[in-house]
N, C-alpha and C positions, 0 to 999 in steps of 0.2 A: 827509237824503239821503247815502248812502255815497259816498265818493270812488271814482274809477276804480281806483286802486291797491288800496284796501281791498276793493272788490268782487272784483277778480281774485284776491286772496289767499283770500277766503272761498270762491270757486268752486274754487280749487285744493285747499283744505282739504276741501271737500265731495267732490271727486273722489278724494282720497286715502282718505277714510273709506269711500267706496263700494268702492274697490279692496280695502281691508283687510277689509271685511265679506265681499266676494265670495271673497277668498282664504281667510278663516276657514271659510266654508261648504264650500269645496272641499277643504280640508285636514282637516276634521273627519271622522274615520273612514277616512282614506285607507289605513290599515294593514289594513283588513278583508281577510281571506282570503289574506294574503300567504304564510302557511306552507302553505296548500293548494297553491299553485302551486309552491312549493319542493319539494313531493313528486312533482311531475309527472315521469313518465318519457317523454322525447320520442320514443323509439323505441317502436313498437307491440309489445306482447307477443303471442304466438301466440293466435289465435282471439279477440282482443279489439280489434275495430275501434273506433277512437276512444278508445284507452286513456287518453290524456291527459285527455280530457273526463271520465273517470270519477274524476279526482282534483281537478279545479279547481272551486271554488265559482262562478266566473264562466264561463259556457260559451264566451265569445268571447276571453277573455284567453289561453286556451291556444292559440287560433288565432294570436294576435299573437306569442306566444313561439315557436311552431312555425314560423311564417313567417319570423321574424327569424333563427332558429338557423343556417341555412346561409350567411348573409351574413358575409363577412370583408372589411371595407373596407381593412384594412392589406394584405391579400394579393390584392386585386382580384377577390375572389369576389362577384359581384353577383347571381347567380341565386338566386331565392327562389320556387320553384314554388308553394308553399302560400300565397303572397301575391298571385299573379297575378290572382286573381278580383276584387280590389278596387283594386289600385294599390299600388306598392311604396315610394313616397317616404318615408312615415312609418316603414316597416320599416327603411330605411337609417338614419334618425335613431335608431331604437331600437337599432340595432347599434353605435352609438357607445360605450355603456357596455361592450360586449364588448372594445373596444380597451383600456380600462383593465385588464380582467381578463387579456388576453393580455400586456400590458406588465408587469403584476405577476408573472405566471407565467414571463415570459421566453420563452414559446413559444405556439404556437397551441393553443387548447383546444377540442376538438370538443364538439358539443352534448351528446352522451351522457355526457361526462365532466365536465360542469358540476356543481358541488356545490350542495346546497340553498341555502347562503348566497349563492352566485353567482347562482343563479336569482332569489332574493329581491331581490338588488341590482338586477338587470336590470328586474324587474317594478316595483319601487319607483321606479327612475329613469324608466321609461316613464310611470308614473302622474304623477310630478312634471312631466314634459313636458306632459301633458294639461292640468294646472293652469296652467302658464305660458302655453301656447298660448291657453287660454280667457281668461285675464286680459289678454293682449295684444289679443285680439279686442275685449274690453270697451273698452280704450283707443282702439282704432281706430273703434269705433262712436261714441264720444264725439267724436273728431276729425272724423268724417264729418258728424255733425249740426252741429257748430260751423262747418265749412266751408260747409255748405249754407244755414244759417240765421243764423249769427253770434249765436245765442241760447244762452248757456252753461247756463241753467236747463233749457231743453228738452233739451240734450245730456246734462245730468246725469240727467234723468229716463230718457232712452233707455238710458244706461249702467247705471243702477240696475236697470232691468227685465232687461237682459241678465245682470246679475250675480246675480239671484235666480231666474231661470227654473229650476224644478225639474229639467227634463230636462238643462239645462246643468250644474247643480250635481252631479247624480247621475253623469253620464257623465264629468265631469272627474275622478272618483275612479278611473277605469279606464284601462288601457293599450289604447286603441282609437284609430281614425283620425279620428273625427268632429270633435274640437276643432281639429286641424290643418287639416282641410278648411274649417271655419268661418273660421279665421284667414286662410287664403290667399284665400278668396272675398271677405272684407271688405277685405283688402289690395288686391284688384283694384278694388273699388268706390272706395276712397280714391285709388289711383293714377289711375283713370279721371278723377276730378275734377281732379286735378293736371294730367294730360295735356290735358284740355279747356281748362283755364285758361291754361296756358303754351304749348300747341301745339308742344312740343318732340318731335322724332322719337324720342329715346331714352326718353322717358316712355311713349310708346305701346309701344315694344319691351319695356320692363320690365313694363308691364301685361300684355302677352301672355305673358311668361315666368311671371309669378305665376299667370295662368290655367292655363298648362300644368302647373305644379306642383300646382295644385289638382286638375286632372284626374288627375294621377299619384298623388294621395293617395286620392281616391275618384272613380271615373269619372263619375258623374252631375254632379259639380261642374264638369265641362267646360262646362256650360250658362252658367256665369258670364261667358263670353266675349261673350254677347249684351248685357251691361250696358254696356261701353264703346262698342260699336257703336250701341246705342240712345241713349246720351248724345250721341254725335256727331250722329246723325240729327236729334235734337230740340233741338239747341243753337243753332239759327239765331237771330240777333238780331231782337228784336221791332221792327217798323217799319211802313211803309206797304205793304210787299210782302205779297201774299196768302200764306197758310200753305203752299199748294202750291209756290209759288216758293221759299220758305224751305226747305222739305223737299227740293226738287230741288237747291238749292245745297249743302245739307248732305250729300246723297247723293253729289254730285260730289266734294266735299271728302273724304268717307270713302274713295271709290275712288281718290283721287289719292295716297294714301299711308298713312293710318292703318290701314286694314284689312289691308294687306300687312305692315306692321310688327307689328300684333297677331298675324297668322297666323304670321309667322316666329318671333316671340317665343313663341307658344304651342307650336310644335313643338320649340323649343329647351328650354323648360321641361318638356315631356312627355318628351323624350329624357333629360334630366338625372334626372328623378324616376322614370321607367319605361323604362330603356334596353332591357330585354328585349322591350318591345313592338316595337322595331325590329330587335333582334338575334335574337330567337326568337319571331317573330310568331305562328307556329302554336300554340305551347304556351300563350301568353297568351290567344289567342282561344278556344282550347278550354276553358281554365279559366273564362273569362267566360261562355261559353255553358252550361257545366255548372252554374255558379252560377245563371244566369238560369232554366234549366230546373227547378232544384231549388226555387226560391222564387217562381216565377211564380204569380200569383193565378189561380183558376179562370176568372174572366171577363175576363182580361186581353186576350184577342184581340178583344173587341168594343170598337171605339174610341168608341162612343157611350154605353157604360155608364159613367156618372159616379158610380156608387155608391161605389167606392173613394175617389174624390176627396172626396166628401161625408164619408166616414169620417175623412179627415184633418182636415177643418174641424170636425166635430162631436164627435170622440172623441180623436184623437191630439194635436192642438194644445191643446185644453182640458186634457187630462191633463198635457201637457208644461209648461203654465203654471198648474197647479193651485194653489189651488182656484178663484179668481174673477178672476185676472189676465187671462185670455183676454177677458173683457168689455172691459177697458181697451184691449187691443191691437186687438181687432176694431173697436171704436167709433172709435179713433184712425185706424186704417187706412182705414176707410170715409170719414172726414172728409178725410184727406189726398188720396185718389184722386178725390174729388169737387171738389177745388179746381183749376180750370183753370190757375191760375198755377203750380201745382206739377207739372203734367203732364210737363214736360221731365225731371224727376227721377223722379216716381212711375211713369210708364209703363214705362221700361226695367226698373226694379226689380220692378214687378208682372208684367211679361212673364216675367222670369226665374223668379219665384216660381210662376207658373202652369205654365210649361213643366216645371219641376222636379217640382212636385206631381203633374202629370198623368203624367209619365214614371215616377215612382216608384210611384204608385198603380196604374198599369197593368202595371208590370213586376216588382213585388215585393210579397210578402204584406203587407197593411196591418195587421199585428199589433204593430208596434214603434214606440214613440214616438220613438226615436232618429232615425228617418228624417225627422223634422220639424226636426232641429237646424239644418240649413242655412237654414231659413226664419226662424229666430229673429232673427238680426241684421237681416234686411230688415224684419221687423215692428218692431223697435226703432227703425230709421231712420224708418219711417212714423210711429211715435209721436212722435219728435222733431220731424218736420216739422209734424205736426198741432198739437202744443202750442206750437211756436214761433209759430204763427199765432194760437193762442188766448190765450196768456199776455198779450201786449200789450193785448188787448181787455178783459181783466178786471183788469189790474194796478191800476188806479185806481178799481175798484168793489169796495170791501171786502165788501159784502153778497153779492157773487158769488164773489169770490176765496176767502174763508174757507171756505164750504161746498165749493168745488171742491177745495181743499187737503185738507179732511177726507175727502172721498170718495176722493181719490187715496191717502191714507194707509190708509183702510180696505180698499182693494182690494189694496194692496201688502203690508201687515203680515201677513195670514194666510199668504202665500207664504213670507215670511221665517221665520215660525214653523215652517211645514212643513219647510223646508230644514234648520232648526236641529235639530228633533226627529229628522229622518231621519238626519242625521250622528251625533247622539248615540246613536241605536239601532244604527248600524253599529259603534260602539265596543264594544258589548256582545258577549259570547261568542256565536259563531254556533251555531245549533241543530244543525248537523251535527257540531260538536265535542261537544255535549252528548249526542247519540245515541251517538256512538262511545264516549264515556267510560262511559255506562250499560251498553252491551252488553259492553264489556271487563270491567266489574265483575261483570256477571251471568254471564260465561263462566268466571270464576275457579273452579277446583275441578272443571271438567268435563274429561273425557278428550278430547272433541272437540265443536265447535260449528259448525253450519251455518246460514248466514244467507241467506234468500231475498229477492231484491229485485224488487219489482213493476216492470214495464216501462211503467207508466202515465205518460203525459205525458213531460216532460223529465227522466226519472229519472237521466240521466247526470250532471246537475249538482245534483240535489236529494238523492236517496237514496244514490246510489252513492258520492259522496265521503265520506259519513258512515260507511260500513262497509268499503269496499275497503282502506283503510290498515290495518285489523285483520288482513288476510290476509298474514302474513309467514312466513318459514321457521322462526321461533322459537316459533310457537304452532300450535295445532291448529284454528284458525278457518278455515272455508271459506266463501267468498262466491260465490253462484250467482244467475244471473237466473232468474226464476220459470219461464220457458218451457223452460229447460234443466235444471230440477231433477230429479235422479235419485232421491235419498233424501229422506224427509220432513225439513223444516228445523226447527231449534229456534226460530228467530226469523224474522219476516216484516216487511219494511220497505217502506213505500209513501210516495213523496214528491210534493208538489204545489208548483207554481211560486209560489204566493201564499199569504198568510194566508187561511184558510178561514173563512167564516161558520159559526157553531155548528151550524146545521141541516145544512149540507153535510157537515161533519165527522162528525156523528152518523150521517147516512145512509151514508157510506162505511164507518164502523165496523160498522154493522149488516150491510152487504153482505158484508164480509170474514168476520165472525163467523158468518154464515148458512151458510158452506161447512162449518163444523164442525171445520176443521183448526187454527184459531188463535183465541186470545182477546185482546182489546184490553188493552194494558198502559199506554201513555202517549202523549200528543200533545205535539209540540214545535213551538212557534210563537212568534216574537217580532217584533211589529210596532211601529212608532213610536207613542208615546203623547203626548197633549197634555192637561195638567192631569189626569193619571190615567186618561184615556179613550183606549182603543186606536183608532187610525185604521183605517178600513175600506179596505184596499187590495185587496179581493177582485176588483174590476172594473178595476183598473189594467192598462195594457199590461204584458206579462210582463217587458220589459226594464227596468221601473222597480221591480221587486220581487226582483231577484236576491239581495240580502242577507237576504230574509225569506221563505224557503220554509216550508211546513208538512210535517212528517214524522210519520207514525203508526207506532208500534212495536207489534207483536203477538208473542205467545209461543205455542209449540205447546200445543195443548189436551191436558191430561193425562186419559187415559181413567179413568172411575170404577172 
C-alpha cells in the first residue's frame, strides 16, 4: 500500500505528464501557414472583396488579425468593428503583442504598415495564447473534479480526455477565440464551487466578472451564468425537510444576495471585455444581427425541430472526440446524470450544456465541430464524476479492474495517435505551396500566364492562396476568377476543403475535362497517415480539415 505522500507525488507526476503530452500535441505543427498570413494585405484591394481571405490558409485567422488591427491599447483606441460580431475581449489580448512592436519602433505602427515579420509575430503570439489558455483549462478541469469528488484518479482521467480531444488539440493551433471562452467558462464553474463552499460575497462577484468576460469573448458563453445560479438552487443541505422546502430556502438565499452580486459582476466583466457594447451599442448589435442572419440554419425558426441538435450529438461531438472517445464520454455522462446523489452538480451543468447546444443548433449552421468546444470541459467533468463513483467499487476487484483499465486504454489510445499524426502532417509542406511552386516553374519562359480559379466551395482559402501570391508587378502572371475570365486561361485550379476520395476526385476531373478547355495535370492532397495508411477525412467537419485541402491543377488543352 502506497503512503499518502508517495501517492500524492505520483498523482502530481501523472498530471505533469498529461500536461506535457497535451502541450506537445498542441505545439506540434503550430507554425503551419504562418507565412501565408504574413502575406495578408489588411486593406482591401479594388474589386477584391475579402482580399485577405484570398491569402490566408486558415479562413478565420484573417478575421482575427483584421479585427485586432485597429486596437491600440497604449493609445486608448478600443474600437474593433470587425470583432463586434463575436466579442472583443480576446482581440484586446491579441493586441498586446502590438504594444511590443510599437515600443520597438518608438511610434505607433498602422495596420497597413506592419511588415510580414511583424504580422507573423502577432499571429504566432496569438496561437501560443490559444495553447496556454487550453492548458490552463485542462488544469482547471482537474481542479474541479478534485473539488467535487476528492478522487485524483478520476480527475486525471477527466484532464487526460480534455488534453487529447481532437477538436481541442486542432483549434489550439489557431489564433481564435474558442480556447479563451473555454477557460473563462471553466473558471466560472470552479469559482462557483468556491463561492458555494465559502459563501463570501466577493467570490460571487468575481464569478460574475468571469462570466461577463466569457460573454465578451464569445456571446453564447453568457449562458455559463446559469451554472452558479443552479449550484445555489440545488445546494440545500440534505435532511428531514422535503425537497420543495429545501429548494424554496435555496431560492430565497439566491435572491438575498448572490444573484445580484453575480449580475453586477457579469456586467462589470462584460464592460471590461466588450466596452463598445455599452459605448457604441448600435454598431455592435448590427454586427451581431448581420452575423446571425448570415449563418442562421434554414430550419432555425422552428423551435420544435431538433434535427440540428441531434446532429451535434451524432456528428459534431463524435468527430470532435474522434475516433471512439465519444463512446466513453457519452456512457460516463449518462451514468453521472442518472445518479441522484450527483444531481446538485450534474443538473446545472447539464442545463447549461442543453441550453448552449439548443441555442447554437438553432442559431448557427451545424457544419462546424468547433461549436462543440464549449461542451468538452463539461463532458470531462461528467466523466470525472462518473468514474469517481465507479473506481472505488472496482478497486478491490482485480477481475473487473484490469479489463476496465484495458478498455479505457483502448478507447483513449486511438485518439492520441490521431492527434499525433495530425500534428505531424501539419509540419509537412502545405499543398498550396506545392501548387504555387509548380505553376511558377511551368510559367518560366512564357511571355504571359493566366490562371483561372474555380469558385467552387471555399475557394478563397483553398485554391486562391495557392495562386494569388504569383500575381506581382515583377511578372506577367494574371489570376482571375472563373466567372470573370475574359481571355482563355493557361491553367485552371479548383480547390476542395477536404481530402477527396478517389472516386470523387476522378469524377470531378472527368467533369472538367469534358468541357474540352482543360486537361488534367496533377492532384495535390496531403492527409495524415497511420502506419502508412491515409486517414479518410472526407466526411469530417470542414473546420477540422483546414490544413488538408485538395487542389486539382489543369492546363489549357492544346488543339491538334
